N, C-alpha and C positions, 0 to 999 in steps of 0.2 A: 504494500500500500504506500502510495506517495503521500508524504506528509505536507500539508499546506501551512503557510504562514499568513496568507491573505485569502480572503474569500474569492470565489470565481468572479463576483461582481467587481472586486478590486484588482482583478488581473490574475488571480489564482497563483500567485508567487509561491514556490515551494519553500519549505523550511530550510532545506539544504542551501538553496540559492540566497535566501535572505540572510542566513547566518554568515555566508561567505561575504556578502556585500557589507554587512555591518562590521565584520572583522577587518576588511580592507579600510573602511572609513575610520574606524577607531584607531588603527595604527597610525594613519595620517594625522589625525587630530592629536593623539597622544604625543607624537614627535613634535608637533607644532607647539604644544603646551608644556613641553619639557617633563612629561610624565612617562613612567616605564611602559614601553610599548608592549613588552611580552606579557605583563600582567593585564594590561588593557585588552589585549587579544583574548585572554582567557575569559574575561568578563563578557565579551561579545559572543564567544562560543557558548557560554552558559545561559545568557539572559533569556532566550526563548525556547530552551529545550522543553519546558513545560507545555508548549503548544502541541506536543505529541500526545498529550492526555486525550483519550477518546471523546470526552465530553466537548473539549475545545474543537476537535476536528469536526464533530457533528454540528457545533455552532457555526463554523465557517461554511458548512455545506447547507445550512438552513434547515437542519433536521430537528431542531429544538423548538417546541411550541411554548407558548407563554405559560400554560399550566405546569409543564414540567420544570420550567425555569423558576417559577414561584415556589414550587415544592422543595426545591433543592437548596442546600447551602451554596451561596455564590461561589463559583469557581474562578480563580485568578491564575492565569497561566504562569505568571512570574513566581507565584508561591510554589507551584509544582516544579519550577526550574530549580528551586533551592534544594530539592531532594538529590540533586546531582553534585552537590558540593564535594562529596567524597572522591570525585574524579580528580580533584585538585589538591595541591599541597595544603596542609592545615594552616600554615603561616599566611596563606593568601586568602583565607576565608573572610576576614573582616572586609577588605576592599571589595571582594566579590559580592558579599551581601549588600554593600552600599550600591554597587552597580545594578543589582538585580531586583532587590526586594521592593523597590519603590520607583521603578523606571516608568510606571504609568500612574500609580496612585500614591497619594500621601500615605505614609505608613500608619498615620493616626489622624482622625478627624477628616477623613476623605469626604468629599462632597456627597457621595452616595454610600458612605460607611462601608467601603470595601477594601480599606487598607488592612494590612496584616493585623495590627493591634485592634482595629475596629471589629474584625471578624472574631478574634479571640474573645473580646468582651461580650459578643453576642452569643457565640456558640460554644466557647471553650476550646482549649488546645487539642484535645483528643479528636473531637468531631471535625475540626478544621484540617487537622493532619490527615485523617482518614478520607476526607473528601478529596483532597489533592493527591492522595496516594492510591486511589481506587485502581485495582488491577495493575499495580505498579510493576509487579514481576513480569507481566506480559508486555505492556506497551513500551517499557523502556528499551526493549530489544529493537524497536523500530528506529532508534536513534543511532544505530551503528553506521548507517549510511551518512547521516548528517555530520558525524565526527570523523569520518574517513579522511585521511590525508590532512589532518589538522594537528595542532600542537598538543592535543589531548587525546589519549588513547581510551577508547570505550572499554568498559568492563561492566559486568553485571553488579549492581548494587543491591545489597540485602535491604529488607524493610527496616531492620534495626539500624543500619547505617543511615538510611534516609531519615528515620525519626531523630537520630542524634544530630544530623545536620539541620533539621527543621527546628529542633530545640535550641541549637546554637544561634540560628537566625533570630528566634524569638528573644532570647536573652540579650543579644546584641541590640536589637531594635528597642528593647525596654530600657537599655542603659545608655543610649546615645546622648551626648551633651548638646547644649545649644551650639548652633553654628551651621555651616554648610558643607556639603560633601563634594569635593572635586570629582570623585569617582562617579557619583551619581550624575553630575553634570556632563562628564565625558561620555558616558554611555548614552544618555538621552540625546546629546548632540549628534552622535554617530548614528543612532537608531533612527532619529527623525530624518536625517539626511539620506540615509540608505533606503528608508521606506518610501520616501517621496520620489527618488530618482532611480532606484533599483540598478539595473545593469548599466545605466548611463553615469552612475555616481562617480566611478573612478576617473572617467575622462573629464567630467565637469570640475572635479576637485583639483585638477592639475595646476590651476592658477590661484588656488587659495593661499592665504597666510603670507602674501608677499607685501613687503613694505613699499608703498608707492613712491615714485619719483616725483617730488613736489618742487623741483628746481624751477619749474615754470614761474613760480611766484617770487622768485628772486629778481624782481624787476622794480624799477623806481621811476617816478614821474613827479614833478613839482606840484601838479594838481592834486596828488594823493599824498599828503604829508606823512601819513603813517609808513609809506614805502621808503621814506628817508631815515627812519629810526632803526637802529640796529636791533636785530631780533635774536642774536646768538648768545644772550645772557645765560649764565649757568642756573638761574632760578628755574625751578621746576614748572611752575604754573604761570598763568598770564591773566591779567585783567585789563582790557582796553575799553576806554570810555571816549568816544569820539563821534562826531556827527555822521549822518548818512552821507556816503560818497567820499569819505576820508581814506578809504582803503582798508577797512577792518578785515574783510574776508581774506585778502592777500596776506595781511600781517599774521592773522591767526593760523593760517595754513603754513606760513613760513616757520612758525614756532614748533611745528609738529616734527617728531622724529621717527614715529612708527606708523602702524596702521591707524586710520583716522575714522572717528565717528563724529559727524557734523550734525548738530541738532538745531532745529528751527521750530517755531510753534505752530505754523499753519501749513496745510496741505499745499496750497498754491506756492508758497515760498519754498517749500521742500522740493517741489517739482522744478521750480526755476533754478535752485541751487544745484540740484542733481544735473540738470542739463548744462549748466555753466561749467561745473567741474569736469564733467565728461568731455566737454568740448576742449577745455583748457589742457587736459592731460592726454587726450587721445587723438586730437586732430592730426591727420597725416600718418597715423600709425596703422600697421597691419593688425589683423585680428589677434595674431600671436603676440604682438607687442603691446596691446592695449592694457591699461590699468583696469583692475577689477573695481568698478564704481557701481554702487547699488543705492537704491532708495527704499525706505520702508515707512509706510503710513497706512491708514485704513484702506486706501484705494491705490496702493502703490503699484499694483499690477495692471492698472488701467493707464494706457499710454497717452502721451501727448505728442507722439511722433506722427509726422505727416508724410504721405507718399503720394505723389501725383496730385497734390492739392487736397487729399482726403485724409481724415483721421483714420489710422489703422491700429490694430492691436500690436503692441511691441512685446515679444515674449521675454519676460524677465522672471524666470522661475526661481532664481537664487537669492532674491532680496533678503529673506529672513534667515538664511543659512549662515553658519559661522564662517570666519576667515576672510571677510571682505577687506580689500585694500583701503577703500574709502566707502563709508556708508553714510548716506544723508537720511536723517530720520527726525522724529519728534521725541522730546524728553519723555513723553508718556510711554513710549516703547521701552524705555529703560527703567521705569518705575517698579517693575517687578522685582528689581534688586532690593528695594527697601520694603516692599509689601510682602516679599517672599511668595510670589505667585509661581505656579507650576512652570518649570523651565528656568527659574532664576539662577540655578547653579550653572547651567550651560552658558547662560548669558554672562555670568561672572567670569567664567573661564575665558570666554572669548574676548572680554574687555580688558583683562589683566595686561598691564603694560602698554595699552593703546593710548593714543592722544584723543581726548574728548573735547570737542568744541561746543560750547553752549552759547549760541548766538541770540541776541535780543532777549536776555533773561528778564529785563524789566517788565515784560508784558504779563508776567504771571502775578496773580494776586490771591489773597485769601489763603486757603489751605494749599493751593498749588505752589505758592511761594515757599511755604514751609517744606513741602515735599521736595522742591528743587534744591533747597539747602541740604536736606538729608541725603539727597542723591549725590550732591557734590562730596559730602563727607564719605559716603560709601564708595564712590569712585576713587577717592584718594586712598582709602583703606586698601583697595585691591591693586594699588600701584599704578593707577592711571595718571597721566599728565593732563591737566585740565586747563583749558583756555577759554576765557569768558569775554564776550564782546557785547557792548550795549551803547546805544546812543544817549539814553537818558536813564538815570538811576539815582535814587536818594542816597545821600551819604550814609545814613544809618543802615541801609541794606548792603552797601559796600562793606561796612565793618562786619556784618554777619557773614558775608561771602569770604572775606579774608580769614575769619575764624574757622570757617568750614574747610578752607584750604590748608589749615595748619599754621596760620600766622603770616603777617605781611612780609616777613623775611624770605618766604618761599615763593613770592609772587612778583613777577615783573609787571609793574603798574605803569600804564601808558595813558597820558592825557595830552591834548594839544595845548600849547600856550595861547595866551589871549590874542596875540597877533594873528595866529593861524585861525583861531575860532572866528574872528571877525570876518574872515573871507568866506565863511559858510553862512552868513546872513543871507537868506534867500526868500523869506516869506513875510508878507504883510498880512496881519490878522485883522479881520473885520467880524464883529459880532452881529448876527442876524437875530431879530426880535422874535421870530416864530417860523413855523413851517411855510406859511404863505410867502414870507419874505425870501426864504431860502429858494423856493421854486421860482420866484421872480428873478432872482440872481442867475439861476440856471438859464432861464429863458433869454435874458439879456446877453449872457456870455455866448450862447449858441448863435444868437443873432449877429454877434461880433466875430463869428467863425472860429471860436475857441473849442479846444478839446477839454471836456469837463468831466471830473470825477465826483460823483454824488454818493456819499457814504452814509449808510444807516447802521445803527447798532443792532437792529433786530430784523429778522427775515421778513416778517409780515409788513413792516414799513417799507422795506426795499421793494417788495412786490407791489405795494400800493403806488409807490413813486414810479415804478416801471409802467404800470397801466396808465397812469396820468401822462407820462412822457410819450407813450405810443400814440395816445390820442392828440396830445398837444403838438407833437413834432413829427408828423407823418412822413416828411421828406428827409429826416435826419437819422443817421445810424444810431441805434440805441441798443445797449447790451446790459443784461442783468446777470449778475454772478452772486451766488450764495451757496450755502451748504445743503439745501433741501432739494437737491436734484438726484436722479439716479447717478450713480458714480460715473457711468460712461458719459452721460450728458454733461455732468460737471467738468469732466476732463476736457471735453470739447470746448466748453464755454471759457474755461481758464486759458486755453490756448488762444482763444479769440482776443483776449485782453491785449496781447502784443500787436495784433493787427490794428486794433483801435488806437493803440499807442503811436503807431506809425502813420496814421491817417493824416492827410492834408485837408484842412477845412473842418467844419464843426462835427462833433460826435459826442455822445454821452455814454459813460459807463456808470451804471448804478450797482453798488456792491455793498457787502457787509465787511466785517473785519478780515475776510479772506484775502483782501488786497493790502493789508496793513504793513506786512513785514517783508523786506528783502526782494520784492519784485522790482526788476529793473525796468520800470516804466516812468515816464515823465510827462504829465499832463500840464495844461496851461492854467487850470484853475480847479479848486476844490470847494465843494460845499459839504459840510459834514455835521452829523449830530455831535453834541457835546459828549466827551468821554474823559477818562483819566488823562492828565497832562502828558504822561510819557507815551500813551497810546496815540494821542493827537499828534505829537511831534513825529511819530513814526508815519502816521497817515500823511502828514504834510510832506514827508520825504518822497511821496509819489508825484509831487508837483515841482517843476523846475529842478529836477534831479540832476540833469546833465550839466556839469560845470565845464566851462572853458575859460581861458584868460579873459575873453571878451565879456563873459556874462557875470564875472565877479563884480559885485556891487549893484546888480540888477535884481529886482524882486518880483515875485508873483503873488497874487491874492489867494488867501484861504479864508473861507467864511465858516464860522462856527455858530450853529443854531442854539439859542438859549435852552438850557435843560428844563424839562418839565417839572412842575411842582409836585407831580405824583411820583413817588419812589418806584412804583412798579414799571413806569415807563422808562426808567433808566437802567433796568436790568439789561445785560448780565453784570453790570458794574456796580460798585458800591456807591450809592447815591450821594453821600457826603463828599466823597473824593471827586465825583463828577462836578458837583457844584463848586467846590473849592478850586478845581482846575479851571473852570470857566471864568471865575472871578479873577484868578491869577493871570490869565492871558492879557497881554497888552492890547490896546487899540492902536494898531500900527505895526511897526517893524518888530519882529521877534528876533532878539539879539542872542546869539549863541553864548556870548560871555555872561548873559544874565540867566541862562536856562537852568544852571545848577541851583542857583538861589531860588528860582521859582519852584523847581521840583522839591527842594527841601521844605519850602513853605507849605506846599500842598500835603506832603506826606509826613513830615516830622519824623517821629520814631516809628518806623514801619512795623505794624503788628505781625506777629507770627502765630497763627492759630495752631493748636496742638493736633497732631495726627498720631501720637504715640500709641494709642490703643490699636491702631492698624499695623504698626510697624515694629512692635516688640519682637525680639528674637524668638525663633522657633527651634525645636530640636532638629538635628540633622535628619534628613530623609522625610521631612514634613514640609508641606507648603499650604498656603491659603488658597481658597477658591478665587477665581477672577472677579467674582461679584464684589469682593472687598475693595478692589481697586476701582471698579466702576462706581461703587457707592461713594468712595472717598473723593473721586474726581468730579462727580456729578456731571459726567459728560454724556454724549449721545450714545446711550447704551442699548438702544433698540434699532432695528432696521425694518423697513417696509418694502413690499414688492407689489406692484400693480396687479390687479386681477388679470389683466391682459398678458402679463409676463409669467403668470403662475405656472403654466405647463412647461414653458421654456426653462424656468428655474428648476422644476422637478427633474427634467431630463438632462440638465447641465450638471457640471461639477466645478468645484474650485473657482478658478478665475472667471469663468463665464457667469457663474451665479453672482459673483461679487459685482459685476458690471451692472446688474439689474437692481441692486439694493439701494434704498434711500435711507440714509441715517437720520434718526429723529431723537429728540429727547423723550424720556419716558413720560414726563408730565404732560406732554402734548397729546399722548394717546389715551391717557387714563379715563377720560370721559367718553371714550368711543368703544370701550371693550365689548359692548353688545353688538357692534356692527362688524368687528374684525376678529380674526382668529389666526394663531400662528401655524405655519407649516412646521412639521417636526423633521426637517432636514436642513442641512447647511447651517446658517446662522439663526434658525428659527424665526424667519421674518414674518411680520404680520401682513396678511393680504388685505389690501385697501381697495375700495372702489376706484375704478378708472377715473371717475370724474373728480377725484381728489387731486389728480396729477395732470397738469397741463404742460405738454411738451411740444405743441404746435401752435402756430399763430403767435399770440402773446404768451410765449413760453415762460410761465412764472414758476414752474416746478410744483412742489407739494404745498397744498393748503388743506388744513384739517378743520372741518366745521366745528363751530363752538357747540358745546353741550353743557346742559345743566345737570347731567347725571352725576351721581356720587362716584368718585374715582374708584376704580377697581384695584385690587391688590396686585402687585407686580408678580407675575408668574415665575416660578422657580426655574423653568426650563430655559428662560432667556439669560440666566446668569452664567 
């Protein structure tokens, strides 16, 4: 009988082939991480041997009905794998247990209570052992073929030996200290990589773990004053505070010595930075010469690449795998390190010794600010070199950052002197009394052939402005960009921003915060909702961005609409901060030399809300459910799919499904639970009526009807 590692629906991969593929991957990863490859190989050989258990083989073949599954003590193949510890030297058992016992489930407090210690608490050790050793004398013989020509020789194991090994694993799991297991992380990284790419894994990994050649950024120009500052200091970390357009990106990358993780807060800015670095490092190179540059965010597999004038899918299968030369991502993708979410050990291993760039850190507020500081501390603990860039930041937050980095003596701090800062005065601020005035300013600017950026804090208001503009300016190009589109539609819209940026003559882009950071666009005028001062300064950076010697000393207008008297209208920001920011803004020229004083007056001593309850250390081999992170971040933790896309979603897999998803905040769905239900596949998306989503004509994206219904409880399957 041929043993399977994957079901026929997942390709029917045999256990023999899967074991070989994981073994090849783990040796590569272990060598890259400086861990003993021979011991790592043994863990790969052991980790899935329990899949030979007859019950697991029947599960893969679809022969287990729900009644039988409910009557049985749950079977975990990794626990059956532990019975084969006697094939290995006793001195290797501890790291082997770390690699095997929890490579799918937390050993305790698993989300479905299927970790080793969870099962022991429910059923007792005797029943759990007997369940995983059913017919052991018979089915273990089928593993001879799997272990043929490997570093481990198969022999028959007695039931007594198997019980001794099982007891050893229990005792070890019960006595583990707080901390994290490199061995668990290593096995999970290799298993995940091999499982996704199977026979292609070895070829794909050939370019992994290479330090990128960043010499491209050793360039200088007087218009970019940071390029003239030496970056070869022996200080380990970096903090750069400088205006938009001063050359922060180049400087931060020049400071890097190893593999790089470059973080930015928004999807659009991540896409833009990914494309920029890819072009900088790979222009003119052959496929074999190209640097391994990847991007990771919620929709990172949805391409912005164009071919023959049309948007096409760009195959980027490797974004989330280990070993990237340069990875552009969001800090949220790294927060599993402090929340101890599944896979955090593998991420810790991959980040050790890397250079981490945290760009535009000032945009984080509330609990996310605290999380970012804890993330900085954690990254420093695992040996990362950390480089932080920002255009606007309160002095009190700077002190918190320096403390998280281990003290000012470890940090190269870079600021521009007053003479240079004065050359970055680019914006004249005007305060608009209300929404009507803001729209009148837009109308007048378009009549004067200007390219205008109209920024809203909330999606609903952006949609309302778009519908107004489409009726008001039928002969002018108008674009709407926000986060409530299908991921494929949003990717196309974000790529359109650059076309509007290059237009000659009047055009209007209406957007939310998605355009706020690091987009290399330069419009003629902005009208924006009031927001925190640091966020406003970033938005202003999308106007009059391109500096030349001739434009120094010229200014462009930015108009800020007075904040509402209703706190709810100022969400997602802190209402008091928004109002203080508006009051602090000058009427007229915004001077860079004055900006730090204004920021300090708005923020004072920056508050740091506690998140300790979510980030307390865990015992090794344990992790928290992803729901903890989603709850702490209060981010878009649900997705929707149109009724029209339902069948396609069911028939698709992975990347194709993701293109159809629409991210939404939980609270927006709570009053509509009677009209929608989740699919129990993929990301468990809610199927919404087609009329809730407009993607043609006035394509405003998702709108959820108001409801007076009592909010429903958040279902557990979405977590």
